[in-house]
DODO-329693 format. One record per atom (N, C-alpha, C, O, CB): residue number from 0; atom name; x, y, z; residue in three letters. Coordinates in pm, 1 decimal. Atoms other than C-alpha are relative to their C-alpha. Glycine has a CB too. Example, Ala and Ser with C-alpha at 12.3 -4.5 7.8 and 13.67 -1.06 7.14 Angstrom:
nr atom xx yy zz rest
0 N 89.0 -119.0 0.0 ALA
0 CA 1230.0 -450.0 780.0 ALA
0 C 90.0 120.0 0.0 ALA
0 O 193.6 118.1 66.5 ALA
0 CB -99.2 2.7 124.6 ALA
1 N -82.0 -119.0 -6.0 SER
1 CA 1367.0 -106.0 714.0 SER
1 C -77.0 109.0 73.0 SER
1 O -26.1 219.8 89.9 SER
1 CB 41.4 46.2 -141.5 SER
***
This chain:
nr atom xx yy zz rest
0 N 78.1 -28.3 198.8 MET
0 CA 1451.7 -1708.0 570.4 MET
0 C -146.3 2.1 -18.6 MET
0 O -218.1 -96.7 -3.2 MET
0 CB 35.5 -145.9 -126.0 MET
1 N 150.8 -35.9 46.8 PRO
1 CA 1120.7 -1571.3 476.5 PRO
1 C -62.9 -127.8 -75.9 PRO
1 O -8.3 -190.7 -166.6 PRO
1 CB -1.0 139.2 -111.0 PRO
2 N 51.4 78.5 52.0 SER
2 CA 878.4 -1802.2 406.1 SER
2 C -48.7 41.2 -194.4 SER
2 O -62.9 150.0 -250.1 SER
2 CB -104.3 -23.3 110.1 SER
3 N -3.9 -29.2 153.5 PRO
3 CA 824.3 -1834.5 19.8 PRO
3 C -225.1 16.4 -27.6 PRO
3 O -327.9 -45.8 -1.1 PRO
3 CB 113.9 -194.2 -110.8 PRO
4 N 143.5 -4.9 26.8 GLY
4 CA 508.8 -1668.1 -111.7 GLY
4 C -84.9 -51.8 -120.0 GLY
4 O -52.1 -160.6 -167.4 GLY
4 CB -24.1 117.9 3.9 GLY
5 N 86.3 85.9 71.3 SER
5 CA 242.1 -1745.5 -351.7 SER
5 C -25.7 87.9 -142.0 SER
5 O -34.3 203.8 -101.7 SER
5 CB -142.8 -35.4 93.4 SER
6 N 40.1 -92.5 135.5 VAL
6 CA 164.4 -1564.5 -736.8 VAL
6 C -146.1 -62.2 41.5 VAL
6 O -175.3 -157.8 113.2 VAL
6 CB 83.0 -39.0 -192.5 VAL
7 N 92.8 84.9 31.2 ASN
7 CA -172.4 -1597.6 -817.4 ASN
7 C -56.7 147.1 -140.1 ASN
7 O -52.8 270.0 -134.8 ASN
7 CB -118.2 -62.2 165.7 ASN
8 N 7.7 -106.2 153.1 ALA
8 CA -282.5 -1440.8 -1216.8 ALA
8 C -134.1 -49.3 -44.9 ALA
8 O -166.3 -158.5 -91.8 ALA
8 CB 139.9 -30.8 -147.9 ALA
9 N 132.9 11.3 47.6 VAL
9 CA -631.4 -1376.4 -1279.3 VAL
9 C -12.7 32.1 -153.2 VAL
9 O 59.4 131.8 -156.5 VAL
9 CB -87.7 91.5 81.5 VAL
10 N -57.7 19.8 55.1 PHE
10 CA -635.4 -1384.1 -1633.9 PHE
10 C -172.4 79.2 -80.2 PHE
10 O -292.3 53.2 -69.9 PHE
10 CB 91.4 -136.4 5.3 PHE
11 N 215.4 6.5 64.0 ALA
11 CA -920.2 -1185.5 -1871.3 ALA
11 C -68.7 -66.5 -7.1 ALA
11 O -25.1 -181.6 -6.0 ALA
11 CB -60.7 15.5 -113.4 ALA
12 N 88.8 45.3 66.2 PRO
12 CA -1205.5 -1284.7 -1954.8 PRO
12 C -6.2 -1.2 -149.2 PRO
12 O 29.6 79.9 -234.6 PRO
12 CB -86.0 49.8 44.1 PRO
13 N 11.1 85.3 179.1 GLN
13 CA -1271.1 -1471.6 -2286.9 GLN
13 C -127.9 -15.6 2.9 GLN
13 O -171.4 -106.8 73.2 GLN
13 CB 80.7 -173.7 -40.9 GLN
14 N 134.8 46.1 55.3 SER
14 CA -1631.1 -1445.2 -2417.5 SER
14 C -68.3 -144.4 -89.7 SER
14 O -69.3 -166.2 -210.9 SER
14 CB -17.1 100.4 -78.2 SER
15 N 124.6 85.6 141.4 ILE
15 CA -1857.7 -1727.3 -2576.3 ILE
15 C -107.9 -7.4 14.0 ILE
15 O -180.8 -67.7 92.8 ILE
15 CB 0.7 -143.7 -39.5 ILE
16 N 178.4 12.7 98.2 SER
16 CA -2164.2 -1653.5 -2777.6 SER
16 C -62.5 -65.1 8.3 SER
16 O -20.7 -168.7 -43.4 SER
16 CB -29.7 -16.4 -123.2 SER
17 N 92.7 89.1 -31.4 VAL
17 CA -2452.9 -1821.9 -2681.0 VAL
17 C -82.4 20.1 -159.6 VAL
17 O -99.7 124.6 -222.2 VAL
17 CB -87.3 39.7 157.7 VAL
18 N 142.8 -4.0 126.1 GLY
18 CA -2708.9 -1903.2 -2993.5 GLY
18 C -88.0 -48.9 16.9 GLY
18 O -71.2 -164.6 55.6 GLY
18 CB 2.1 -50.0 -123.6 GLY
19 N 131.9 60.7 -19.6 THR
19 CA -3062.6 -1971.3 -2970.1 THR
19 C -49.8 -10.1 -144.2 THR
19 O -166.7 17.8 -170.8 THR
19 CB -100.1 87.5 98.8 THR
20 N 130.7 -32.0 190.0 SER
20 CA -3203.9 -1967.3 -3346.3 SER
20 C -105.9 -92.2 -23.7 SER
20 O -106.4 -213.8 -43.2 SER
20 CB 89.6 -31.0 -185.2 SER
21 N 138.1 11.5 26.2 GLY
21 CA -3544.6 -1977.9 -3389.5 GLY
21 C -52.8 -41.6 123.5 GLY
21 O -163.8 -93.2 136.8 GLY
21 CB -35.2 -91.4 -111.7 GLY
22 N 123.4 18.7 -151.1 ALA
22 CA -3591.9 -2001.8 -2970.1 ALA
22 C 28.3 155.3 50.3 ALA
22 O 110.8 141.9 140.7 ALA
22 CB 56.7 -155.6 167.2 ALA
23 N -69.0 -77.8 -43.6 ALA
23 CA -3517.8 -1656.8 -2888.6 ALA
23 C -63.0 46.8 183.6 ALA
23 O -35.8 144.0 254.1 ALA
23 CB 2.0 108.7 -121.9 ALA
24 N 12.6 -12.1 -167.6 SER
24 CA -3685.5 -1720.4 -2512.8 SER
24 C 84.1 -142.2 58.3 SER
24 O 92.4 -174.6 176.8 SER
24 CB -195.6 -2.6 59.2 SER
25 N -62.8 114.6 -156.0 ALA
25 CA -3475.1 -2056.9 -2425.0 ALA
25 C 63.8 40.5 78.0 ALA
25 O 138.7 136.7 61.1 ALA
25 CB 90.1 -116.4 -10.9 ALA
26 N -100.3 9.2 -137.3 ALA
26 CA -3325.6 -2094.5 -2094.2 ALA
26 C 109.5 -108.6 -34.9 ALA
26 O 106.8 -228.2 -63.9 ALA
26 CB -91.1 -54.6 154.5 ALA
27 N -90.4 102.3 -24.7 TRP
27 CA -3003.4 -2184.3 -2084.3 TRP
27 C 107.3 54.0 124.2 TRP
27 O 124.6 162.0 180.7 TRP
27 CB 75.1 -37.4 -145.5 TRP
28 N -88.8 -39.3 -156.8 THR
28 CA -2744.9 -2229.5 -1793.4 THR
28 C 202.9 -24.2 -114.2 THR
28 O 228.1 -76.1 -222.9 THR
28 CB -55.2 -208.9 209.8 THR
29 N -91.9 33.2 44.1 ALA
29 CA -2359.6 -2216.0 -1844.5 ALA
29 C 81.0 -86.2 172.3 ALA
29 O 49.7 -61.0 288.6 ALA
29 CB 63.9 140.8 -87.7 ALA
30 N -97.9 9.2 -134.7 SER
30 CA -2104.1 -2384.4 -1575.1 SER
30 C 164.3 -47.6 -55.9 SER
30 O 199.5 -17.0 -169.9 SER
30 CB -73.6 -140.4 125.1 SER
31 N -117.7 31.0 28.3 SER
31 CA -1742.8 -2528.8 -1579.0 SER
31 C 20.2 -81.6 118.2 SER
31 O -28.8 -50.1 226.6 SER
31 CB 90.7 111.0 -27.7 SER
32 N 16.6 84.6 21.1 ASP
32 CA -1656.0 -2817.1 -1502.4 ASP
32 C 188.5 -31.8 162.8 ASP
32 O 206.0 -127.4 238.4 ASP
32 CB -27.1 -23.4 -196.1 ASP
33 N -90.8 -44.6 -67.2 VAL
33 CA -1302.9 -2696.2 -1287.6 VAL
33 C -41.4 143.0 137.6 VAL
33 O -130.8 226.7 124.7 VAL
33 CB 94.2 37.2 -122.8 VAL
34 N 26.9 -110.7 -84.3 SER
34 CA -1292.4 -2452.6 -966.8 SER
34 C 90.5 121.0 -57.5 SER
34 O 56.5 231.1 -14.2 SER
34 CB 32.3 -37.9 156.3 SER
35 N -25.3 -115.2 50.8 TRP
35 CA -1079.6 -2216.8 -1155.0 TRP
35 C -23.1 78.9 -119.3 TRP
35 O 32.5 187.0 -138.5 TRP
35 CB 83.7 -1.7 8.4 TRP
36 N 81.0 -92.0 30.8 LEU
36 CA -1287.3 -2113.8 -1406.5 LEU
36 C -140.1 19.6 -17.6 LEU
36 O -228.6 -43.0 -76.0 LEU
36 CB 35.6 24.8 -73.8 LEU
37 N 123.0 -72.7 15.2 SER
37 CA -1545.0 -1908.3 -1366.9 SER
37 C -79.2 34.9 -110.1 SER
37 O -25.6 77.3 -212.5 SER
37 CB 16.4 94.2 42.3 SER
38 N 72.0 -72.0 91.6 VAL
38 CA -1842.0 -1816.9 -1557.4 VAL
38 C -133.0 99.2 70.4 VAL
38 O -187.2 93.7 180.8 VAL
38 CB -51.4 -113.2 -104.3 VAL
39 N 106.1 -122.1 -1.9 SER
39 CA -2100.3 -1515.8 -1591.4 SER
39 C -16.4 79.3 -132.2 SER
39 O 55.6 144.7 -207.6 SER
39 CB 43.7 108.5 109.8 SER
40 N 105.9 53.4 -107.9 PRO
40 CA -2362.2 -1530.4 -1606.4 PRO
40 C 19.0 -125.9 -16.4 PRO
40 O 115.0 -171.2 -78.9 PRO
40 CB -154.7 35.8 -13.5 PRO
41 N -47.9 122.4 -24.2 ALA
41 CA -2429.3 -1882.7 -1516.9 ALA
41 C -160.4 -22.1 -46.0 ALA
41 O -208.0 -91.9 43.5 ALA
41 CB 77.9 -47.8 159.3 ALA
42 N 163.5 -42.2 12.5 GLN
42 CA -2815.0 -1846.0 -1634.1 GLN
42 C -38.3 69.0 -110.7 GLN
42 O 33.9 168.7 -107.4 GLN
42 CB -50.1 89.3 109.0 GLN
43 N 1.9 -131.3 56.6 GLY
43 CA -2932.5 -1637.1 -1908.0 GLY
43 C -157.8 -72.8 -142.1 GLY
43 O -174.3 -193.5 -160.0 GLY
43 CB 216.9 63.4 -76.8 GLY
44 N 64.1 94.6 27.4 THR
44 CA -3257.9 -1673.1 -2166.0 THR
44 C -5.6 70.1 -142.9 THR
44 O -17.0 192.6 -138.9 THR
44 CB -123.3 -39.1 91.0 THR
45 N -1.7 -34.6 85.9 GLY
45 CA -3255.1 -1632.1 -2529.8 GLY
45 C 197.5 49.4 -65.0 GLY
45 O 294.8 34.1 8.8 GLY
45 CB -117.5 91.2 25.6 GLY
46 N -179.4 10.2 -31.2 PRO
46 CA -2867.6 -1532.4 -2721.4 PRO
46 C 81.2 90.7 52.5 PRO
46 O 62.1 208.8 23.5 PRO
46 CB 77.6 -14.6 -110.3 PRO
47 N -38.4 -87.8 -63.4 GLY
47 CA -2613.6 -1400.5 -2495.0 GLY
47 C 136.8 -21.6 -11.6 GLY
47 O 177.6 -74.4 -115.1 GLY
47 CB -54.2 8.3 117.2 GLY
48 N -130.6 -21.9 7.1 GLN
48 CA -2287.8 -1376.8 -2448.2 GLN
48 C 98.7 -81.9 158.1 GLN
48 O 82.6 -16.7 261.3 GLN
48 CB 4.1 181.2 -14.7 GLN
49 N -32.7 5.0 -103.7 VAL
49 CA -2111.6 -1526.8 -2179.1 VAL
49 C 185.6 -6.5 32.9 VAL
49 O 268.3 -44.6 -50.0 VAL
49 CB -84.7 -105.3 36.9 VAL
50 N -110.9 -3.0 31.4 SER
50 CA -1776.8 -1471.6 -2004.1 SER
50 C 117.9 -88.1 92.7 SER
50 O 120.8 -98.9 215.3 SER
50 CB 13.8 130.9 -8.8 SER
51 N -80.9 89.0 -118.7 VAL
51 CA -1514.2 -1688.1 -1860.3 VAL
51 C 120.7 -11.4 13.7 VAL
51 O 193.2 -45.0 -80.0 VAL
51 CB -20.2 -121.6 2.8 VAL
52 N -93.5 -30.1 -72.2 THR
52 CA -1251.0 -1640.4 -1640.5 THR
52 C 77.9 -119.8 55.6 THR
52 O 20.6 -207.3 120.5 THR
52 CB -49.1 79.4 89.9 THR
53 N -58.1 103.0 -116.3 ALA
53 CA -968.9 -1866.3 -1497.8 ALA
53 C 98.1 103.2 101.1 ALA
53 O 145.9 213.2 73.2 ALA
53 CB 110.6 -146.6 -82.6 ALA
54 N -144.2 -23.8 -74.7 SER
54 CA -718.5 -1803.4 -1219.6 SER
54 C 47.7 -101.5 20.5 SER
54 O 8.4 -218.2 22.9 SER
54 CB 9.2 64.9 123.2 SER
55 N -107.6 153.4 -43.7 SER
55 CA -420.8 -1978.5 -1130.9 SER
55 C -16.1 -46.4 172.2 SER
55 O 34.4 -148.6 218.5 SER
55 CB 211.8 49.9 -24.9 SER
56 N -34.7 23.8 -176.4 LEU
56 CA -479.3 -1954.0 -707.2 LEU
56 C -47.8 -203.4 36.2 LEU
56 O -141.8 -278.2 9.1 LEU
56 CB -158.5 152.9 128.3 LEU
57 N -5.9 112.8 -11.1 GLY
57 CA -408.4 -2278.4 -597.6 GLY
57 C 25.0 -134.8 -94.3 GLY
57 O 1.6 -255.4 -86.5 GLY
57 CB -80.9 4.0 45.6 GLY
58 N 8.6 127.5 69.9 LEU
58 CA -335.2 -2455.5 -848.4 LEU
58 C 163.5 -6.0 -42.9 LEU
58 O 229.9 94.5 -67.9 LEU
58 CB -122.7 -0.5 -138.3 LEU
59 N -129.6 1.5 37.4 ALA
59 CA 17.9 -2626.2 -932.6 ALA
59 C 59.4 -5.5 -101.0 ALA
59 O 23.5 -76.0 -195.3 ALA
59 CB 41.9 -61.2 37.0 ALA
60 N -31.4 17.2 143.1 ALA
60 CA 235.2 -2558.5 -1176.4 ALA
60 C 33.2 -83.8 -81.2 ALA
60 O 90.6 -185.3 -41.7 ALA
60 CB 61.6 48.5 -25.3 ALA
61 N 42.6 69.0 120.6 GLY
61 CA 189.8 -2684.7 -1558.0 GLY
61 C -125.3 38.4 -45.6 GLY
61 O -178.9 149.0 -40.0 GLY
61 CB -1.7 -136.7 16.0 GLY
62 N 78.6 4.9 134.7 SER
62 CA -56.3 -2761.8 -1786.6 SER
62 C -126.2 13.8 78.0 SER
62 O -106.2 -64.9 170.6 SER
62 CB 15.0 -145.0 -108.6 SER
63 N 69.5 30.9 -16.0 HIS
63 CA -389.3 -2718.2 -1670.6 HIS
63 C -126.7 -29.6 -107.1 HIS
63 O -98.0 45.2 -200.6 HIS
63 CB 7.0 53.6 77.8 HIS
64 N 136.8 -0.8 36.7 ALA
64 CA -788.2 -2822.0 -1853.7 ALA
64 C -118.1 14.9 59.4 ALA
64 O -134.4 1.4 180.6 ALA
64 CB -17.3 -80.3 -41.7 ALA
65 N 120.9 -11.7 -42.8 GLY
65 CA -1140.7 -2758.8 -1855.2 GLY
65 C -100.0 26.1 -66.5 GLY
65 O -45.9 32.5 -176.9 GLY
65 CB -3.6 64.3 71.7 GLY
66 N 164.5 22.2 62.3 ARG
66 CA -1465.0 -2743.3 -1994.6 ARG
66 C -119.4 115.7 71.7 ARG
66 O -173.1 139.9 179.7 ARG
66 CB -61.6 -187.3 52.2 ARG
67 N 160.7 -72.0 8.8 VAL
67 CA -1743.3 -2525.6 -2019.0 VAL
67 C -120.7 -20.4 -47.3 VAL
67 O -117.5 29.4 -159.8 VAL
67 CB -5.2 89.9 -49.1 VAL
68 N 52.6 45.8 44.5 THR
68 CA -2041.6 -2643.8 -2088.5 THR
68 C -140.0 84.2 -25.7 THR
68 O -185.0 116.9 84.1 THR
68 CB 17.1 -99.9 51.8 THR
69 N 131.7 -94.5 26.0 ILE
69 CA -2381.2 -2427.9 -2227.7 ILE
69 C -67.9 -110.5 -6.2 ILE
69 O 3.9 -198.8 -53.1 ILE
69 CB -18.1 107.8 -133.6 ILE
70 N 176.2 76.0 -22.4 THR
70 CA -2727.7 -2650.7 -2186.8 THR
70 C -91.1 90.9 -12.3 THR
70 O -113.1 196.9 46.3 THR
70 CB -44.4 -67.9 153.1 THR
71 N 91.1 -124.3 8.5 ALA
71 CA -2974.4 -2508.1 -2316.6 ALA
71 C -175.7 -169.6 -20.1 ALA
71 O -227.6 -201.4 -127.1 ALA
71 CB 66.1 164.4 -211.4 ALA
72 N 88.8 141.9 25.5 PRO
72 CA -3269.6 -2871.8 -2241.2 PRO
72 C -100.6 -1.9 -128.6 PRO
72 O -123.7 -109.5 -183.7 PRO
72 CB -102.1 -27.9 137.3 PRO
73 N 74.5 17.2 75.1 SER
73 CA -3531.3 -2714.5 -2512.9 SER
73 C 38.9 -41.3 -133.3 SER
73 O -40.4 -93.5 -211.5 SER
73 CB -58.7 87.6 7.5 SER
74 N -45.5 -15.5 120.0 LEU
74 CA -3301.1 -2712.7 -2797.7 LEU
74 C 80.8 -103.5 -15.3 LEU
74 O 139.9 -168.1 71.2 LEU
74 CB 55.8 117.2 -25.2 LEU
75 N -117.7 118.1 42.5 ALA
75 CA -3103.5 -2949.0 -2996.1 ALA
75 C 71.9 29.9 -32.7 ALA
75 O 88.6 135.7 -93.5 ALA
75 CB -1.9 -87.9 -76.4 ALA
76 N -186.3 -55.7 -2.1 GLY
76 CA -2737.4 -2979.4 -2989.4 GLY
76 C -0.9 67.0 163.5 GLY
76 O 34.4 183.5 181.8 GLY
76 CB 54.1 173.0 -160.2 GLY
77 N 7.8 -102.6 -118.0 SER
77 CA -2767.2 -2852.1 -2654.1 SER
77 C 32.8 -205.0 128.3 SER
77 O -53.0 -292.0 143.0 SER
77 CB -239.7 140.9 8.1 SER
78 N -55.5 -100.6 -7.5 PRO
78 CA -2536.1 -2958.4 -2460.3 PRO
78 C 91.9 52.6 -84.5 PRO
78 O 93.1 -14.3 -187.8 PRO
78 CB 33.6 -2.6 86.8 PRO
79 N -127.1 -23.0 119.5 GLN
79 CA -2230.4 -2782.8 -2667.6 GLN
79 C 105.5 72.4 226.7 GLN
79 O 98.9 124.2 338.2 GLN
79 CB -65.7 215.1 -229.8 GLN
80 N -145.8 -9.0 -134.5 ARG
80 CA -1896.8 -2779.7 -2430.2 ARG
80 C 110.1 82.9 -116.9 ARG
80 O 120.5 56.1 -236.6 ARG
80 CB 94.4 -225.4 74.9 ARG
81 N -154.8 -60.0 7.1 VAL
81 CA -1560.1 -2534.7 -2480.3 VAL
81 C 133.9 -60.1 70.0 VAL
81 O 162.0 -33.4 186.9 VAL
81 CB -6.4 135.2 59.2 VAL
82 N -81.1 10.0 -67.3 ASP
82 CA -1274.7 -2678.3 -2415.5 ASP
82 C 79.5 133.6 80.8 ASP
82 O 32.2 246.3 65.6 ASP
82 CB 60.2 -71.0 -73.3 ASP
83 N -81.2 -113.4 -53.1 VAL
83 CA -1000.5 -2450.5 -2202.1 VAL
83 C 84.9 -37.6 26.3 VAL
83 O 59.3 -138.3 92.2 VAL
83 CB -28.8 71.0 89.8 VAL
84 N -124.0 66.4 -31.2 GLY
84 CA -655.9 -2536.0 -2154.2 GLY
84 C 108.0 -19.7 -70.8 GLY
84 O 203.5 -80.3 -22.2 GLY
84 CB -18.8 -97.9 28.4 GLY
***
């Protein structure tokens, strides 16, 4: 009997808008708290877009949750978090 295979799905990237109201040169970073969510770019300056991609590689069947965090130390209201899942 052949070994069971595996299936990996990589989902279309979704975007998060990064706003830096009143601080066009503010530096920011983006990160994920789980390995199956990737962010790109991981840093930037001023307003921008962060692309978030989910991959099911290595995940057990079922629901999963993660969080993307955008941090801009020089701006009020930082960090901002986006829950995924």
